[in-house]
C-alpha positions as a LaTeX table, in Angstrom:
\begin{tabular}{lrrr}
\hline
Residue & $x$ (\AA) & $y$ (\AA) & $z$ (\AA) \\
\hline
Unk1 & $-10.52$ & $-37.64$ & 90.01 \\
Unk2 & $-9.82$ & $-34.30$ & 89.49 \\
Unk3 & $-5.96$ & $-33.53$ & 90.09 \\
Unk4 & $-6.72$ & $-31.61$ & 93.64 \\
Unk5 & $-8.15$ & $-34.82$ & 94.61 \\
Unk6 & $-4.91$ & $-36.64$ & 94.54 \\
Unk7 & $-1.84$ & $-37.08$ & 96.83 \\
Unk8 & 0.02 & $-33.79$ & 95.21 \\
Unk9 & $-3.91$ & $-31.66$ & 96.76 \\
Unk10 & $-2.08$ & $-30.39$ & 99.42 \\
Unk11 & 1.97 & $-29.71$ & 97.24 \\
Unk12 & 2.86 & $-25.95$ & 97.68 \\
Unk13 & 5.45 & $-25.43$ & 95.67 \\
Unk14 & 6.71 & $-21.69$ & 96.69 \\
Unk15 & 7.13 & $-19.44$ & 93.65 \\
Unk16 & 11.24 & $-17.98$ & 94.86 \\
Unk17 & 12.24 & $-21.67$ & 94.39 \\
Unk18 & 10.36 & $-21.92$ & 91.29 \\
Unk19 & 12.85 & $-18.86$ & 89.58 \\
Unk20 & 15.46 & $-20.24$ & 91.16 \\
Unk21 & 15.68 & $-23.21$ & 89.91 \\
Unk22 & 14.74 & $-21.82$ & 86.31 \\
Unk23 & 18.01 & $-19.53$ & 86.33 \\
Unk24 & 20.02 & $-22.47$ & 87.44 \\
Unk25 & 18.85 & $-24.15$ & 85.15 \\
Unk26 & 19.37 & $-21.28$ & 81.80 \\
Unk27 & 23.16 & $-21.02$ & 83.59 \\
Unk28 & 23.60 & $-24.24$ & 83.05 \\
Unk29 & 22.74 & $-24.91$ & 79.86 \\
Unk30 & 24.62 & $-20.83$ & 78.99 \\
Unk31 & 27.85 & $-22.76$ & 80.71 \\
Unk32 & 27.23 & $-25.87$ & 78.36 \\
Unk33 & 26.38 & $-24.16$ & 75.67 \\
Unk34 & 29.64 & $-22.00$ & 76.29 \\
Unk35 & 32.36 & $-25.07$ & 76.19 \\
Unk36 & 30.93 & $-26.76$ & 73.06 \\
Unk37 & 31.56 & $-23.43$ & 71.66 \\
Unk38 & 35.29 & $-23.49$ & 72.96 \\
Unk39 & 38.17 & $-24.08$ & 70.04 \\
Unk40 & 40.93 & $-25.52$ & 72.66 \\
Unk41 & 42.04 & $-29.07$ & 73.26 \\
Unk42 & 40.21 & $-29.66$ & 76.34 \\
Unk43 & 37.18 & $-29.46$ & 74.28 \\
Unk44 & 37.86 & $-33.20$ & 72.51 \\
Unk45 & 36.79 & $-34.82$ & 76.21 \\
Unk46 & 33.78 & $-32.68$ & 76.26 \\
Unk47 & 33.33 & $-33.39$ & 72.62 \\
Unk48 & 30.61 & $-36.83$ & 73.45 \\
Unk49 & 28.97 & $-34.62$ & 75.98 \\
Unk50 & 28.66 & $-31.80$ & 72.83 \\
Unk51 & 26.85 & $-33.42$ & 70.46 \\
Unk52 & 25.09 & $-35.23$ & 73.17 \\
Unk53 & 23.46 & $-31.90$ & 73.91 \\
Unk54 & 23.21 & $-30.59$ & 69.93 \\
Unk55 & 21.13 & $-33.50$ & 68.80 \\
Unk56 & 19.35 & $-33.77$ & 72.65 \\
Unk57 & 18.45 & $-29.40$ & 71.28 \\
Unk58 & 18.32 & $-30.35$ & 68.45 \\
Unk59 & 15.21 & $-32.53$ & 68.66 \\
Unk60 & 13.64 & $-30.00$ & 70.92 \\
Unk61 & 14.20 & $-27.16$ & 68.58 \\
Unk62 & 12.39 & $-29.78$ & 65.95 \\
Unk63 & 9.79 & $-30.53$ & 67.77 \\
Unk64 & 8.81 & $-26.84$ & 68.89 \\
Unk65 & 9.48 & $-25.45$ & 65.68 \\
Unk66 & 6.81 & $-27.43$ & 63.93 \\
Unk67 & 3.73 & $-25.89$ & 64.81 \\
Unk68 & 5.49 & $-22.23$ & 64.31 \\
Unk69 & 6.03 & $-23.64$ & 60.90 \\
Unk70 & 2.43 & $-25.25$ & 61.07 \\
Unk71 & 0.94 & $-22.21$ & 61.68 \\
Unk72 & 2.69 & $-20.09$ & 59.04 \\
Unk73 & 2.15 & $-22.26$ & 56.65 \\
Unk74 & $-1.72$ & $-21.99$ & 57.60 \\
Unk75 & $-1.60$ & $-18.42$ & 57.82 \\
Unk76 & 0.20 & $-18.04$ & 54.20 \\
Unk77 & $-2.86$ & $-20.44$ & 52.72 \\
Unk78 & $-5.35$ & $-18.00$ & 53.95 \\
Unk79 & $-3.41$ & $-14.90$ & 52.99 \\
Unk80 & $-3.15$ & $-16.36$ & 49.48 \\
Unk81 & $-6.48$ & $-17.55$ & 49.70 \\
Unk82 & $-7.79$ & $-14.08$ & 50.74 \\
Unk83 & $-5.36$ & $-11.84$ & 48.74 \\
Unk84 & $-6.14$ & $-14.79$ & 45.35 \\
Unk85 & $-9.88$ & $-13.23$ & 45.27 \\
Unk86 & $-9.09$ & $-9.69$ & 45.70 \\
Unk87 & $-6.59$ & $-9.57$ & 42.86 \\
Unk88 & $-9.31$ & $-11.39$ & 40.77 \\
Unk89 & $-11.30$ & $-9.12$ & 41.16 \\
Unk90 & $-8.61$ & $-6.88$ & 40.50 \\
Unk91 & $-7.99$ & $-8.78$ & 37.40 \\
Unk92 & $-11.27$ & $-8.72$ & 36.46 \\
Unk93 & $-12.25$ & $-4.82$ & 36.62 \\
Unk94 & $-9.38$ & $-4.36$ & 34.83 \\
Unk95 & $-10.58$ & $-6.67$ & 31.61 \\
Unk96 & $-13.68$ & $-4.44$ & 31.43 \\
Unk97 & $-11.65$ & $-1.76$ & 31.12 \\
Unk98 & $-9.09$ & $-3.47$ & 28.47 \\
Unk99 & $-12.03$ & $-4.70$ & 26.00 \\
Unk100 & $-12.93$ & $-0.69$ & 26.18 \\
Unk101 & $-9.57$ & $-0.12$ & 24.61 \\
Unk102 & $-9.48$ & $-3.22$ & 22.40 \\
Unk103 & $-12.18$ & $-2.17$ & 20.88 \\
Unk104 & $-10.93$ & 1.62 & 20.07 \\
Unk105 & $-8.10$ & 0.04 & 19.27 \\
Unk106 & $-9.62$ & $-2.34$ & 16.63 \\
Unk107 & $-11.82$ & 0.80 & 15.50 \\
Unk108 & $-8.77$ & 2.44 & 15.21 \\
Unk109 & $-7.26$ & 0.01 & 12.91 \\
Unk110 & $-9.60$ & $-0.34$ & 10.85 \\
Unk111 & $-9.30$ & 3.91 & 9.70 \\
Unk112 & $-5.43$ & 3.49 & 9.67 \\
Unk113 & $-6.24$ & 0.60 & 7.49 \\
Unk114 & $-8.51$ & 2.69 & 5.13 \\
Unk115 & $-6.82$ & 5.59 & 5.43 \\
Unk116 & $-3.60$ & 3.10 & 4.14 \\
Unk117 & $-5.66$ & 1.89 & 1.45 \\
Unk118 & $-7.50$ & 5.69 & 0.06 \\
Unk119 & $-3.62$ & 6.25 & 0.19 \\
Unk120 & $-2.29$ & 3.82 & $-1.75$ \\
Unk121 & $-5.26$ & 5.36 & $-4.79$ \\
Unk122 & $-2.77$ & 6.95 & $-7.03$ \\
Unk123 & $-3.62$ & 7.83 & $-11.44$ \\
Unk124 & $-1.86$ & 7.51 & $-14.38$ \\
Unk125 & $-0.73$ & 10.13 & $-14.92$ \\
Unk126 & $-0.61$ & 11.57 & $-11.38$ \\
Unk127 & $-3.43$ & 14.06 & $-10.57$ \\
Unk128 & $-3.85$ & 16.29 & $-7.70$ \\
Unk129 & $-6.91$ & 15.09 & $-4.74$ \\
Unk130 & $-8.29$ & 15.69 & $-1.75$ \\
Unk131 & $-8.94$ & 13.60 & 1.06 \\
Unk132 & $-12.92$ & 14.20 & 2.29 \\
Unk133 & $-14.96$ & 12.15 & 4.95 \\
Unk134 & $-18.73$ & 11.82 & 3.98 \\
Unk135 & $-20.74$ & 13.62 & 6.37 \\
Unk136 & $-24.46$ & 12.95 & 6.05 \\
Unk137 & $-26.73$ & 10.49 & 2.99 \\
Unk138 & $-29.42$ & 11.23 & 1.40 \\
Unk139 & $-31.87$ & 8.56 & 0.75 \\
Unk140 & $-34.64$ & 8.44 & $-1.57$ \\
Unk141 & $-36.50$ & 6.41 & $-3.74$ \\
Unk142 & $-34.28$ & 7.25 & $-6.54$ \\
Unk143 & $-31.34$ & 9.27 & $-4.59$ \\
Unk144 & $-27.93$ & 8.35 & $-4.06$ \\
Unk145 & $-26.39$ & 11.17 & $-2.62$ \\
Unk146 & $-23.97$ & 12.35 & 0.00 \\
Unk147 & $-22.66$ & 15.48 & 1.32 \\
Unk148 & $-19.02$ & 15.64 & 1.82 \\
Unk149 & $-16.54$ & 17.77 & 3.93 \\
Unk150 & $-14.49$ & 19.09 & 1.59 \\
Unk151 & $-15.04$ & 22.40 & $-0.54$ \\
Unk152 & $-14.41$ & 24.75 & $-3.24$ \\
Unk153 & $-11.26$ & 25.90 & $-0.20$ \\
Unk154 & $-9.49$ & 22.84 & $-0.85$ \\
Unk155 & $-9.54$ & 22.85 & $-4.69$ \\
Unk156 & $-12.70$ & 20.95 & $-5.66$ \\
Unk157 & $-15.22$ & 21.57 & $-8.27$ \\
Unk158 & $-18.43$ & 20.54 & $-10.04$ \\
Unk159 & $-18.10$ & 17.34 & $-12.29$ \\
Unk160 & $-14.64$ & 16.25 & $-10.57$ \\
Unk161 & $-14.82$ & 12.61 & $-9.91$ \\
Unk162 & $-15.04$ & 11.00 & $-6.46$ \\
Unk163 & $-13.48$ & 7.77 & $-5.24$ \\
Unk164 & $-12.79$ & 4.64 & $-2.63$ \\
Unk165 & $-9.78$ & 2.60 & $-1.85$ \\
Unk166 & $-11.93$ & $-0.13$ & $-4.11$ \\
Unk167 & $-13.23$ & 2.39 & $-7.27$ \\
Unk168 & $-15.32$ & 4.81 & $-8.58$ \\
Unk169 & $-17.93$ & 6.48 & $-6.56$ \\
Unk170 & $-19.42$ & 9.26 & $-8.35$ \\
Unk171 & $-18.85$ & 12.80 & $-8.76$ \\
Unk172 & $-18.99$ & 16.70 & $-7.48$ \\
Unk173 & $-22.80$ & 18.08 & $-8.82$ \\
Unk174 & $-22.11$ & 21.42 & $-5.86$ \\
Unk175 & $-20.21$ & 22.78 & $-4.12$ \\
Unk176 & $-19.55$ & 25.34 & $-1.45$ \\
Unk177 & $-15.94$ & 27.07 & 0.39 \\
Unk178 & $-16.43$ & 23.58 & 3.15 \\
Unk179 & $-18.96$ & 21.45 & 1.76 \\
Unk180 & $-19.88$ & 19.69 & $-1.16$ \\
Unk181 & $-22.58$ & 17.18 & $-2.73$ \\
Unk182 & $-21.16$ & 13.79 & $-4.44$ \\
Unk183 & $-23.80$ & 12.30 & $-6.46$ \\
Unk184 & $-23.30$ & 7.95 & $-6.35$ \\
Unk185 & $-23.51$ & 6.05 & $-9.05$ \\
Unk186 & $-26.76$ & 4.10 & $-8.39$ \\
Unk187 & $-28.50$ & 7.86 & $-9.08$ \\
Unk188 & $-31.02$ & 8.19 & $-11.87$ \\
Unk189 & $-29.30$ & 11.20 & $-12.65$ \\
Unk190 & $-25.55$ & 9.47 & $-13.22$ \\
Unk191 & $-24.45$ & 8.85 & $-16.28$ \\
Unk192 & $-20.98$ & 7.74 & $-17.31$ \\
Unk193 & $-19.03$ & 5.98 & $-20.40$ \\
Unk194 & $-17.32$ & 3.16 & $-19.61$ \\
Unk195 & $-16.15$ & 0.65 & $-21.42$ \\
Unk196 & $-15.31$ & $-3.30$ & $-21.07$ \\
Unk197 & $-11.48$ & $-4.41$ & $-20.88$ \\
Unk198 & $-11.51$ & $-7.57$ & $-22.01$ \\
Unk199 & $-12.75$ & $-6.32$ & $-25.49$ \\
Unk200 & $-12.63$ & $-2.51$ & $-25.23$ \\
Unk201 & $-16.44$ & $-1.99$ & $-26.14$ \\
Unk202 & $-17.85$ & 1.24 & $-25.40$ \\
Unk203 & $-21.03$ & 1.39 & $-22.85$ \\
Unk204 & $-22.75$ & 4.09 & $-20.77$ \\
Unk205 & $-23.22$ & 2.97 & $-17.04$ \\
Unk206 & $-26.54$ & 4.51 & $-15.87$ \\
Unk207 & $-28.05$ & 4.32 & $-12.73$ \\
Unk208 & $-31.22$ & 3.93 & $-12.20$ \\
Unk209 & $-31.66$ & 3.68 & $-7.82$ \\
Unk210 & $-30.42$ & 0.26 & $-7.87$ \\
Unk211 & $-27.71$ & $-0.93$ & $-5.92$ \\
Unk212 & $-25.58$ & $-2.14$ & $-9.49$ \\
Unk213 & $-26.65$ & 0.77 & $-12.12$ \\
Unk214 & $-27.53$ & $-0.56$ & $-15.63$ \\
Unk215 & $-25.27$ & $-1.06$ & $-18.99$ \\
Unk216 & $-26.94$ & 0.98 & $-22.28$ \\
Unk217 & $-26.25$ & 1.92 & $-25.46$ \\
Unk218 & $-23.28$ & $-1.45$ & $-25.39$ \\
Unk219 & $-21.79$ & $-1.36$ & $-28.49$ \\
Unk220 & $-20.98$ & $-4.66$ & $-30.44$ \\
Unk221 & $-22.72$ & $-7.82$ & $-30.42$ \\
Unk222 & $-20.97$ & $-10.21$ & $-27.81$ \\
Unk223 & $-18.66$ & $-7.15$ & $-26.39$ \\
Unk224 & $-20.14$ & $-7.78$ & $-23.16$ \\
Unk225 & $-19.41$ & $-11.38$ & $-20.84$ \\
Unk226 & $-20.77$ & $-11.93$ & $-17.38$ \\
Unk227 & $-17.74$ & $-11.29$ & $-14.98$ \\
Unk228 & $-15.87$ & $-8.56$ & $-17.51$ \\
Unk229 & $-13.96$ & $-5.97$ & $-15.90$ \\
Unk230 & $-15.55$ & $-2.52$ & $-16.61$ \\
Unk231 & $-13.93$ & 0.59 & $-16.46$ \\
Unk232 & $-14.53$ & 4.78 & $-17.35$ \\
Unk233 & $-13.25$ & 4.87 & $-20.69$ \\
Unk234 & $-12.39$ & 9.16 & $-20.71$ \\
Unk235 & $-15.50$ & 10.21 & $-23.31$ \\
Unk236 & $-16.21$ & 13.30 & $-22.75$ \\
Unk237 & $-13.32$ & 14.84 & $-20.84$ \\
Unk238 & $-15.42$ & 13.71 & $-17.66$ \\
Unk239 & $-13.21$ & 10.97 & $-16.48$ \\
Unk240 & $-10.27$ & 9.66 & $-16.10$ \\
Unk241 & $-9.51$ & 6.96 & $-18.58$ \\
Unk242 & $-8.77$ & 3.79 & $-17.30$ \\
Unk243 & $-10.31$ & 4.19 & $-13.50$ \\
Unk244 & $-11.80$ & 1.04 & $-11.98$ \\
Unk245 & $-15.95$ & 0.57 & $-11.55$ \\
Unk246 & $-17.01$ & $-3.15$ & $-11.29$ \\
Unk247 & $-17.13$ & $-6.16$ & $-12.88$ \\
Unk248 & $-20.83$ & $-7.30$ & $-15.38$ \\
Unk249 & $-23.39$ & $-9.42$ & $-14.39$ \\
Unk250 & $-26.72$ & $-10.52$ & $-15.77$ \\
Unk251 & $-29.45$ & $-9.38$ & $-13.89$ \\
Unk252 & $-33.24$ & $-10.60$ & $-13.44$ \\
Unk253 & $-34.13$ & $-8.28$ & $-15.74$ \\
Unk254 & $-32.10$ & $-9.67$ & $-18.39$ \\
Unk255 & $-29.69$ & $-6.51$ & $-19.15$ \\
Unk256 & $-26.81$ & $-6.12$ & $-18.26$ \\
Unk257 & $-25.38$ & $-4.70$ & $-15.19$ \\
Unk258 & $-22.40$ & $-3.52$ & $-12.96$ \\
Unk259 & $-21.75$ & $-4.97$ & $-9.53$ \\
Unk260 & $-19.87$ & $-1.91$ & $-8.43$ \\
Unk261 & $-16.54$ & $-1.98$ & $-6.33$ \\
Unk262 & $-17.15$ & 0.45 & $-4.30$ \\
Unk263 & $-19.89$ & $-1.77$ & $-2.34$ \\
Unk264 & $-17.51$ & $-3.32$ & $-0.80$ \\
Unk265 & $-17.20$ & $-1.58$ & 2.26 \\
Unk266 & $-18.93$ & 1.87 & 3.60 \\
Unk267 & $-18.46$ & 4.84 & 1.54 \\
Unk268 & $-17.50$ & 6.81 & 4.11 \\
Unk269 & $-13.99$ & 8.21 & 3.55 \\
Unk270 & $-12.91$ & 8.99 & $-0.02$ \\
Unk271 & $-10.66$ & 11.19 & $-2.59$ \\
Unk272 & $-11.67$ & 13.58 & $-4.94$ \\
Unk273 & $-10.06$ & 13.01 & $-7.70$ \\
Unk274 & $-9.22$ & 17.49 & $-8.92$ \\
Unk275 & $-10.43$ & 16.59 & $-12.86$ \\
Unk276 & $-11.51$ & 19.10 & $-15.18$ \\
Unk277 & $-9.83$ & 17.80 & $-18.38$ \\
Unk278 & $-7.19$ & 16.49 & $-20.26$ \\
Unk279 & $-5.26$ & 19.26 & $-20.33$ \\
Unk280 & $-4.20$ & 18.46 & $-16.54$ \\
Unk281 & $-2.35$ & 15.34 & $-17.94$ \\
Unk282 & 0.79 & 16.56 & $-19.88$ \\
Unk283 & 2.34 & 20.05 & $-20.61$ \\
Unk284 & 1.16 & 21.11 & $-23.51$ \\
Unk285 & 4.07 & 23.63 & $-23.89$ \\
Unk286 & 6.20 & 20.43 & $-24.20$ \\
Unk287 & 3.86 & 18.12 & $-26.25$ \\
Unk288 & 4.76 & 21.02 & $-28.50$ \\
Unk289 & 8.54 & 21.30 & $-28.68$ \\
Unk290 & 10.19 & 21.38 & $-32.14$ \\
Unk291 & 10.89 & 18.24 & $-33.08$ \\
Unk292 & 14.16 & 16.45 & $-32.56$ \\
Unk293 & 15.37 & 20.04 & $-30.21$ \\
Unk294 & 16.64 & 17.40 & $-27.49$ \\
Unk295 & 19.48 & 16.19 & $-30.18$ \\
Unk296 & 22.08 & 19.87 & $-29.29$ \\
Unk297 & 22.11 & 17.74 & $-25.85$ \\
Unk298 & 23.86 & 14.88 & $-27.08$ \\
Unk299 & 27.73 & 13.57 & $-25.67$ \\
Unk300 & 30.57 & 14.45 & $-26.89$ \\
Unk301 & 32.08 & 10.88 & $-29.30$ \\
Unk302 & 34.65 & 9.09 & $-28.02$ \\
Unk303 & 38.44 & 9.18 & $-29.58$ \\
Unk304 & 37.84 & 5.85 & $-31.22$ \\
Unk305 & 35.02 & 7.43 & $-32.15$ \\
Unk306 & 36.03 & 10.45 & $-33.94$ \\
Unk307 & 38.44 & 8.44 & $-35.28$ \\
Unk308 & 36.34 & 6.26 & $-36.94$ \\
Unk309 & 34.44 & 9.46 & $-38.09$ \\
Unk310 & 37.68 & 11.13 & $-39.39$ \\
Unk311 & 38.23 & 8.35 & $-41.34$ \\
Unk312 & 35.17 & 7.84 & $-43.20$ \\
Unk313 & 34.78 & 11.51 & $-44.28$ \\
Unk314 & 38.59 & 10.84 & $-45.44$ \\
Unk315 & 37.50 & 8.42 & $-47.51$ \\
Unk316 & 33.71 & 10.07 & $-48.80$ \\
Unk317 & 36.71 & 12.82 & $-49.77$ \\
Unk318 & 38.69 & 11.21 & $-51.64$ \\
Unk319 & 36.13 & 9.81 & $-53.72$ \\
Unk320 & 34.56 & 12.66 & $-54.45$ \\
Unk321 & 37.67 & 14.46 & $-55.67$ \\
Unk322 & 38.46 & 11.22 & $-57.97$ \\
Unk323 & 35.16 & 11.94 & $-59.35$ \\
Unk324 & 35.22 & 15.28 & $-59.89$ \\
Unk325 & 38.97 & 14.74 & $-61.29$ \\
Unk326 & 36.82 & 12.34 & $-63.92$ \\
Unk327 & 34.39 & 14.71 & $-64.97$ \\
Unk328 & 37.24 & 17.55 & $-65.77$ \\
Unk329 & 39.54 & 14.76 & $-67.95$ \\
Unk330 & 36.18 & 13.61 & $-69.42$ \\
Unk331 & 35.37 & 17.22 & $-70.70$ \\
Unk332 & 39.10 & 18.45 & $-71.43$ \\
Unk333 & 39.02 & 15.59 & $-74.23$ \\
Unk334 & 38.58 & 16.80 & $-77.72$ \\
Unk335 & 34.96 & 15.91 & $-79.44$ \\
Unk336 & 35.87 & 13.23 & $-82.24$ \\
Unk337 & 35.76 & 13.47 & $-85.67$ \\
Unk338 & 32.64 & 11.72 & $-87.97$ \\
Unk339 & 34.71 & 10.53 & $-91.30$ \\
Unk340 & 33.46 & 11.50 & $-94.74$ \\
Unk341 & 32.22 & 9.82 & $-97.42$ \\
Unk342 & 34.00 & 9.52 & $-100.62$ \\
Unk343 & 33.35 & 11.57 & $-103.84$ \\
Unk344 & 30.71 & 10.77 & $-106.81$ \\
Unk345 & 31.51 & 11.82 & $-110.79$ \\
Unk346 & 27.90 & 11.41 & $-111.60$ \\
Unk347 & 25.12 & 13.66 & $-110.25$ \\
Unk348 & 22.67 & 10.34 & $-110.49$ \\
Unk349 & 22.50 & 10.06 & $-106.61$ \\
Unk350 & 21.05 & 13.74 & $-105.91$ \\
Unk351 & 18.28 & 13.34 & $-107.87$ \\
Unk352 & 16.30 & 11.37 & $-105.75$ \\
Unk353 & 17.01 & 13.56 & $-103.31$ \\
Unk354 & 15.50 & 16.10 & $-104.71$ \\
Unk355 & 12.21 & 14.57 & $-105.47$ \\
Unk356 & 10.75 & 13.43 & $-102.53$ \\
Unk357 & 10.33 & 17.84 & $-102.12$ \\
Unk358 & 8.64 & 18.30 & $-105.33$ \\
Unk359 & 6.09 & 15.44 & $-104.49$ \\
Unk360 & 4.36 & 18.03 & $-102.36$ \\
Unk361 & 3.89 & 20.66 & $-105.05$ \\
Unk362 & 2.80 & 18.63 & $-107.12$ \\
Unk363 & $-0.12$ & 17.04 & $-104.59$ \\
Unk364 & $-0.57$ & 20.60 & $-104.11$ \\
Unk365 & $-1.53$ & 21.10 & $-107.68$ \\
\hline
\end{tabular}
């Protein structure tokens, strides 16, 4: 049965009376709140009523605030969900961008590490160097050469050795003001005098187009073993002595070959050793300096050393004076006189002395 079909279907409440009742109830509630906030002795009499009102108001406020809290929590949850979706999209987009930056950072890190290793390449004694980069690679059945972005402007000359951060790469075969051509150790035209570090045996490193050049003209029986370290020997004046080249290994054809240190990484950044001859390694005027030329710069002796030197000099002078006095005394003394033999009255002893003189005449006759 609907509400309008009940006993209250004809009940009519005027709007003015409803508003008046609402206003009265509000005024009463306001008066009670004002009485509850009063701070004098009369408030003690209303303490039970105020406590009851506050308890009822708190319960009603909690009941009325619960839907508000629930709706606020639901709204926050929905907002957080949609915000998480948009945040996830934004983070994915940033991740894609950061991957590109990461790859670029790793590439720059590798380049910086290569530069640091190249700057660490030093020779003893120091020789000027020019740093460059390989810009093209010329390959063929036997040819192995590259073009470098350094040339005669940087002081590069034909024959200069070329080093990577690991060891010898090749040598310069042609130059222009800004470009130079480098022939690798594996080229068939490459010939480098080397030595075996363990035995100091000499050999010739000959390129044949393969990745491991061949050791020819090895001097000495048993002077080479697998694993021996190979260095430049400096013979002929083309390369300084002691530059690292590679490690000896046995080839499939039974010949001794060298695994190059330069094969450990790509040959892109190199240093050209501005080396022409061994006259660069030392100052010729310094080598031709007179002997003991630096003795004039000796520091003066200390007082104790000066006293000791003076004492020794005095003793030597006294000894020399005593020796001279002895020599002078020996020269001034008269020579000793020899005693004469006693005279004899007979002439018999004088005759034997004349006989030897007549013997030659008789023999001659």
